[in-house]
C-alpha positions as CSV (number, residue, x, y, z in Angstrom):
1,M,4.7,-4.8,-32.4
2,K,7.7,-2.6,-32.2
3,K,5.7,0.0,-30.2
4,L,4.6,-2.7,-27.8
5,L,8.2,-3.9,-27.2
6,L,9.3,-0.3,-26.6
7,A,6.5,0.2,-24.1
8,L,7.4,-2.9,-22.2
9,A,11.1,-2.0,-22.2
10,A,10.2,1.4,-20.7
11,M,8.0,-0.2,-18.0
12,A,10.9,-2.5,-17.1
13,A,13.3,0.4,-16.8
14,L,11.0,2.1,-14.4
15,G,10.5,-1.0,-12.2
16,M,6.9,-1.2,-13.3
17,S,4.9,-4.1,-14.8
18,A,1.3,-4.7,-15.8
19,Q,-0.8,-7.8,-16.1
20,T,-4.1,-7.7,-17.9
21,S,-7.1,-10.0,-18.2
22,D,-10.1,-10.4,-20.4
23,T,-12.5,-9.3,-17.7
24,G,-11.4,-5.6,-17.7
25,T,-9.4,-6.0,-14.5
26,Y,-5.6,-5.8,-14.4
27,S,-2.6,-5.4,-12.0
28,V,0.1,-2.8,-12.2
29,C,3.3,-3.4,-10.1
30,V,5.8,-0.8,-9.0
31,G,9.1,-2.6,-8.4
32,E,9.9,-6.3,-8.5
33,F,6.7,-7.2,-6.6
34,D,6.4,-10.8,-7.9
35,N,10.0,-11.7,-7.5
36,P,11.5,-9.4,-4.8
37,G,15.2,-9.6,-4.0
38,S,16.7,-8.6,-7.4
39,E,19.4,-5.9,-7.6
40,E,16.8,-3.2,-8.0
41,I,15.3,-4.0,-4.6
42,S,16.5,-2.7,-1.3
43,V,15.7,-5.2,1.4
44,G,15.3,-3.7,4.9
45,A,17.4,-6.3,6.7
46,G,16.0,-5.3,10.0
47,S,16.2,-1.5,9.7
48,W,12.6,-0.4,10.6
49,W,12.7,2.8,8.6
50,E,12.6,0.7,5.5
51,K,9.3,-0.8,6.6
52,A,6.2,-0.1,4.5
53,P,3.5,0.4,4.7
54,V,3.7,-0.1,8.5
55,Q,6.0,-1.6,11.0
56,F,5.4,-3.2,14.4
57,Y,8.5,-2.1,16.3
58,T,6.4,0.6,18.0
59,K,2.7,0.7,19.0
60,Y,2.0,3.3,16.4
61,S,3.5,3.7,13.0
62,G,2.7,5.3,9.7
63,T,3.9,6.1,6.2
64,Q,3.1,8.4,3.4
65,V,4.3,7.3,0.0
66,I,4.3,9.3,-3.2
67,Y,4.2,7.2,-6.4
68,E,5.0,9.5,-9.3
69,A,3.2,9.2,-12.6
70,D,6.3,7.8,-14.4
71,Y,5.9,4.6,-12.3
72,L,2.2,4.4,-13.0
73,T,2.0,4.4,-16.8
74,G,0.4,1.0,-16.8
75,I,-2.7,2.4,-15.2
76,K,-4.9,4.0,-17.8
77,T,-6.2,7.5,-17.0
78,G,-9.8,7.3,-16.0
79,D,-9.6,3.7,-14.9
80,F,-10.3,2.7,-11.3
81,I,-7.9,1.5,-8.6
82,T,-9.7,-1.0,-6.4
83,E,-7.0,-2.5,-4.2
84,V,-3.5,-1.7,-2.9
85,V,-1.2,-4.6,-2.1
86,F,2.2,-4.4,-0.2
87,K,4.7,-7.1,0.3
88,Y,7.1,-7.7,3.2
89,G,8.8,-10.5,5.0
90,D,10.3,-11.8,8.3
91,D,14.0,-11.9,9.2
92,G,13.9,-13.7,12.5
93,S,10.9,-12.6,14.4
94,F,8.8,-15.1,16.3
95,I,5.9,-13.0,17.7
96,D,2.2,-12.8,17.2
97,I,0.9,-9.3,16.5
98,E,-2.7,-7.9,16.3
99,A,-3.1,-4.4,14.9
100,D,-5.7,-2.1,13.4
101,L,-4.5,-0.9,9.9
102,D,-5.7,2.0,7.7
103,C,-4.8,2.8,4.2
104,L,-5.9,5.8,2.1
105,I,-5.1,6.5,-1.5
106,E,-5.7,9.7,-3.6
107,N,-4.5,11.5,-6.6
108,T,-1.9,14.3,-5.8
109,A,0.2,16.9,-7.5
110,V,3.0,16.6,-4.9
111,N,6.1,14.7,-6.0
112,E,8.4,15.0,-3.0
113,F,8.4,15.8,0.7
114,D,9.6,19.3,1.6
115,K,11.1,20.9,4.7
116,K,9.1,23.3,6.8
117,P,10.7,26.7,6.2
118,D,13.7,27.6,8.4
119,T,13.6,24.2,10.2
120,D,14.8,20.6,9.8
121,T,11.2,19.3,10.0
122,Y,9.7,17.7,6.9
123,L,6.0,18.2,6.4
124,W,3.4,15.5,5.9
125,V,1.3,15.9,2.7
126,D,-2.3,17.0,3.3
127,M,-4.6,14.1,2.8
128,D,-8.2,14.0,2.0
129,P,-10.2,12.0,4.6
130,T,-13.0,11.4,2.1
131,T,-10.8,9.6,-0.4
132,S,-10.8,5.9,-1.1
133,H,-10.0,4.0,2.2
134,S,-9.5,0.6,3.5
135,K,-9.4,-0.6,7.2
136,L,-8.1,-4.0,8.4
137,E,-8.2,-5.7,11.8
138,Y,-5.0,-7.5,11.1
139,Q,-3.4,-10.5,12.9
140,V,-0.1,-11.9,11.8
141,D,2.2,-14.7,13.1
142,L,5.7,-13.4,12.2
143,Y,7.1,-16.9,12.2
144,Y,5.2,-17.5,9.0
145,M,5.7,-14.1,7.4
146,E,7.9,-14.8,4.4
147,D,6.7,-12.7,1.5
148,T,3.5,-11.8,3.2
149,E,1.1,-9.6,1.3
150,L,-1.0,-6.9,2.8
151,H,-4.3,-6.5,0.8
152,F,-6.1,-3.2,1.2
153,V,-9.4,-3.5,-0.6
154,L,-10.8,0.0,-1.0
155,D,-14.2,1.0,0.2
156,K,-14.7,2.8,-3.1
157,P,-12.7,2.7,-6.3
158,L,-10.3,5.6,-7.0
159,R,-10.5,7.0,-10.5
160,Y,-6.9,7.6,-11.5
161,D,-6.3,11.0,-13.1
162,G,-3.0,10.2,-14.8
163,G,-0.8,12.0,-12.2
164,N,0.9,11.0,-9.0
165,L,-0.6,8.9,-6.2
166,L,-0.4,9.5,-2.5
167,V,-0.8,6.4,-0.3
168,T,-1.1,7.0,3.4
169,T,-1.0,3.9,5.7
170,F,-0.9,3.7,9.5
171,S,-1.1,1.1,12.3
172,D,-2.1,0.7,15.9
173,V,-0.8,-2.4,17.6
174,T,-3.6,-3.6,19.9
175,N,-2.0,-6.8,21.2
176,G,1.4,-8.3,21.2
177,N,5.1,-7.4,21.8
178,E,7.2,-5.3,19.6
179,A,8.5,-7.2,16.5
180,M,12.1,-7.2,15.4
181,A,13.9,-7.8,12.1
182,M,11.1,-7.5,9.7
183,V,12.0,-6.7,6.1
184,T,10.1,-4.7,3.4
185,Y,10.9,-4.8,-0.3
186,A,11.6,-1.3,-1.7
187,M,13.3,0.3,-4.7
188,R,15.7,3.3,-4.3
189,T,14.8,6.6,-5.9
190,D,16.5,10.0,-6.3
191,K,13.8,11.9,-4.3
192,Y,12.4,11.9,-0.8
193,T,9.3,9.9,-1.7
194,T,8.5,8.0,1.5
195,M,7.9,9.6,4.9
196,A,7.7,7.3,8.0
197,M,7.1,7.7,11.7
198,G,6.9,5.4,14.7
199,S,6.1,6.1,18.4
200,D,4.9,4.3,21.5
201,K,3.1,7.4,22.7
202,E,1.6,9.3,19.8
203,S,-0.5,7.9,17.0
204,F,0.1,8.6,13.4
205,L,-2.9,11.0,13.2
206,D,-1.6,12.9,16.3
207,C,1.7,13.3,14.6
208,Y,0.1,14.3,11.3
209,D,-2.2,16.8,12.9
210,T,0.5,18.5,15.0
211,G,3.3,18.3,12.5
212,Q,5.7,17.4,15.3
213,M,8.8,15.2,14.9
214,Y,8.4,11.9,16.7
215,D,10.5,8.8,17.1
216,Y,12.0,7.7,13.8
217,Q,10.2,10.2,11.7
218,G,11.8,11.4,8.5
219,P,11.8,11.1,4.7
220,N,13.6,8.4,2.7
221,K,14.7,8.0,-0.9
222,Y,13.0,4.8,-1.7
223,L,9.6,3.5,-2.8
224,P,8.0,0.3,-1.4
225,V,7.1,-2.2,-4.0
226,V,3.4,-2.3,-4.5
227,K,0.7,-3.8,-6.7
228,F,-2.3,-1.8,-7.7
229,E,-5.4,-3.8,-8.7
230,C,-7.3,-1.9,-11.4
231,T,-10.6,-2.1,-13.3
232,A,-11.2,-0.5,-16.7
233,A,-13.6,2.4,-16.6
234,A,-15.8,0.5,-19.0
235,G,-16.0,-2.4,-16.6
236,I,-17.8,-0.3,-13.9
237,T,-19.7,2.3,-15.9
238,S,-22.8,1.5,-13.9
239,V,-21.1,2.2,-10.6
240,D,-20.1,5.7,-9.7
241,A,-16.7,5.9,-7.9
242,D,-18.1,7.9,-5.1
243,T,-21.0,5.5,-4.3
244,A,-19.4,2.1,-5.0
245,A,-20.2,-0.4,-2.4
246,P,-17.3,-1.8,-0.3
247,A,-16.1,-5.3,-1.0
248,Q,-17.9,-8.1,0.9
249,Y,-16.4,-11.3,2.2
250,F,-18.1,-14.7,2.6
251,N,-16.8,-18.0,4.0
252,L,-17.0,-21.1,1.8
253,Q,-20.5,-21.8,3.3
254,G,-21.7,-18.5,1.9
255,V,-22.0,-16.8,5.3
256,A,-21.0,-13.1,5.3
257,V,-17.9,-12.3,7.3
258,D,-17.4,-8.7,8.4
259,N,-13.8,-8.9,9.5
260,P,-12.1,-11.9,7.8
261,T,-9.1,-13.4,9.5
262,S,-6.7,-16.0,8.1
263,G,-8.2,-18.5,5.7
264,L,-9.9,-18.9,2.3
265,Y,-12.8,-16.5,1.5
266,I,-15.0,-15.4,-1.4
267,R,-14.7,-11.6,-2.0
268,R,-17.4,-9.9,-3.9
269,S,-16.8,-6.4,-5.3
270,G,-19.6,-5.1,-7.5
271,D,-20.6,-7.9,-9.8
272,K,-17.3,-9.7,-9.5
273,A,-16.6,-12.6,-7.1
274,T,-13.2,-14.1,-6.5
275,K,-11.6,-16.5,-4.0
276,V,-8.9,-14.9,-1.9
277,I,-6.6,-16.1,0.9
278,V,-6.4,-13.8,3.9
279,K,-3.2,-14.3,5.9
């Protein structure tokens, strides 16, 4: 019992929490995800560079976030990450936005963004395009965005190797005007752990490929709060991480939906089915 209390105290000190279930699935939060706004949380208050994982000030935006292993001790080495969830809100915007969103997650040995030698340019971290990936056709009404969650269900589970995680997320606004005064919940750190960019001309992938500095690009000493949905390795022993089928969505009549928009759906991942609300 004493060891358990010490472990929980250590998790709280790192801004990390875990919730387990009897089904082999569990959630691990970095930062005050469930109750954002405490003293440990930095609220963007309209400054777009504290937006994560994306922002809608510009047509294109993108972030890379490094979550160090110290913040991830709730995830057991060898278990699988199946979903990445971010949380942000609205501080006065009244605009509809439609956007294509991409999120990639992978294990990494990198723990901070570094400058390009002899320059003031910070380098993006090389990402693996074959890693676990999620793509959303996203529509949001910013008037109803308080504590909105972005759910990225991965096309294949990522087996966690016990080290750091690199989460790369980027957006392309396909319809709507620029949005002002969004807020994202984040926790301050002592390292440059989040790199962000935004541009009306160049996409995130263009920026990443060329290494050029675009509007608003730069590293920040904060981590977006996040929730990692996990499954114990024993829970999917019959499914290899590299061949796991993507999650499927069905409406309440049982009809498959390729690109669910707002509403209540049934999500099936492997042999598990759950009801989810898509905002």
